N, C-alpha and C positions, 0 to 999 in steps of 0.2 A: 308524419304523425308524430315523431320528437321534435320539430319546429312548435306543430301548435300544442306539446304541453310547455314548450320552453315561452309561447306565449302565455297561456295561463298563468304559467308560474309566476311569471315580472308582474303582470295584474296584480293576483293575489298579492303580493310585496309591496304595492304602492302604497303610498299612506293615506287615508281620508281625507276627506274635504275640513279645513281648518274654519270655527264658529265665524261666521260673520255677522253684520250688521243686522238687527233684528231677531237675531237669536237670543232666548232664555237659557240661564244659565243656574245651576244651583249654585244658591252663595255658602249659605249658613239653615241648618234644620233643628229643631228643637224638641225630640219627644220627650212628654212630662214621665220621668220617674216616681214622681210626687206630685205634693197639690199647690205648689208657689202662688205667692200674691201677684207676682205679675211675670212678663216674658218680656225679654229686652234684648235687641241686637244693637252692638255699640261698633264706635268705631267704623263706622261706612263709610266717612269720607278716603276711605282706601282705595273703594272701587270707582271713585270720579275719572278715571282716567278713560276707564272700558263702559261705562254704563249710561246709560243716560234715564232708564227709570226702572222702580224698584216693583215685584211684582210679589205680595205674598199671601201663598196655601194655606189653607187650615182645614184642621178637621179636629176638629173639640166636642168633647160631653161635656157638661157641668158639675159637678162635686156637689149641689144641693138636691132637694127631693120636692117633687112636685111641681107643680104645672105655674110657677111665677118665672116672669119675665128674666131672663139675663140676657144683657147684651154685652157687645163688646165694647170696654174702650181703646181709644187711641193717643199716647199724644208721642208729638214728633221732638227733637231739639238740634241743638249746634253747639258746635264746641265742647260737646262731652258733658252738656245739663239736658235734659230734658224739663222742657218750657210748662210748665203750671201755671200761669197765668192766664190771666181770660184771654184770649186769644185764638179761639176755635168758634167755630160754627159748623153743623150739620143740619141735614134732613134724610127723611126718608121715606120711602111707598113700600105696602104692604098691599100681597094679594093671595088671598087661599082660595080662590076660583069663583068665591061666591061674592066676598065682597071686599071690597080696596079702604085702606086706610092710610092717612100720611101724619109726620108730624117735621118742627123745625125748630130749632133754636139755633141764638148767637149770642157772644161775648158767654162762652164758656170756657171751662177750663180744662176740658178733652173731647175729642170727637169722638160723640154717639155713634156707633154702627151696630143698629138692631138685627138682631137674629135668632135671640130666645132661643140659646142651645138647649141643646138634649140634655134633658134630664138625668140623675143618679139612679131613679128607680124605674125609668121608662127601658123600651126593651132591649133585651143584650147586646151589648158593641154597635150599639146605633148613636150615629153620629151627627153632629152640625159641617154640612163642608160648605165653603168657603173661598173667593176669590178676593185679595184688594188691589189695587194699583196706586202708584202711589207715583203720581208724574213729575219729572225734572226735579229729583231731588235736590239735585245740585246746584241749579238753578240761581242766581243770587239776582235776578231783576225781575221775581214777580212771586206769588205767594205761592204756597205747593197746596196741592188740589190732592181730594186721595178717592174714590167711586168703590164701594163693593157689593160683591154679589153674595149671595147666600140664600140656602133652602134645606128643608128639612121634614121628615114627615113623621118623626115621634110626636113631638107635640101639639103643633096646632095643623098641620099640612099646609105649612105657606112660604111664602118665596119674598126674599128682601133684597130691595134698591136701596143704599144707604149713600151720603155724597160725606166730606167733610174738606174741611176748610182748616188750613194753619193761616194766620197774617203774619208770615214772618217771609223775607228773601234772604235768610241764610241758606246755608249749606246745610242739609240735615246730617247731622254722624250718630243721631239717635232715633228708637222707635221703641217704642216702651208700652206694651198693651196690660188692661186690666180690666178684670171680669165685674159685672154691676152688681151681682146678689153675691155671688160664692167663686172662689178660684178653681180652676179647670180640674177635670179629672185626670189621674193617670191614664196617660195610653194617647194626649192629645198632642197635635203635631202643626205646630207653625216652622214653617218653612221660606224663606226669603229664598228670592230667585231675580237678575239682574238680566234688562234686558239690552242687548249689546248696544253702543251711540254707532250711530253712520259712518 
């Protein structure tokens, strides 16, 4: 019996596994206590040695009232400066169980990630959830691509699949989010994750 207890004690003291390639790490998170005009993640080059892709997970609520569309705009930047030139393209596909619609645009000054965020006067504590993948942000031989999946039940019971393109091969240092109609409401959360490199 003493021998078995000794083995169990040694196993419990052993360190856990270290994160490996393909694991997600939470890098930064923003939980809004006010209604800022934009949300920005900066100095992202510090993650280039360890991470291959970024993922932004958000739970947001709009500060506007009424069932007007409120999409999320996304810009990227390099060397500490966000690009506001006409270097973006986007498209989206929307479904609500009975109808499907889509739209696209190029030569834009930002990517539009269509989501119709939950309005301030809808169900209390109702939020729109979504996931954005930014692929190869530090790769300097290709343009940057984004995909976004969102859904909500408070406004129109819809799900959106969006994608975007930043026509730049620069290494990403900044991600900027703004809302189409009004600032996001207090309690909205934006979390930046990194996918570890192989």
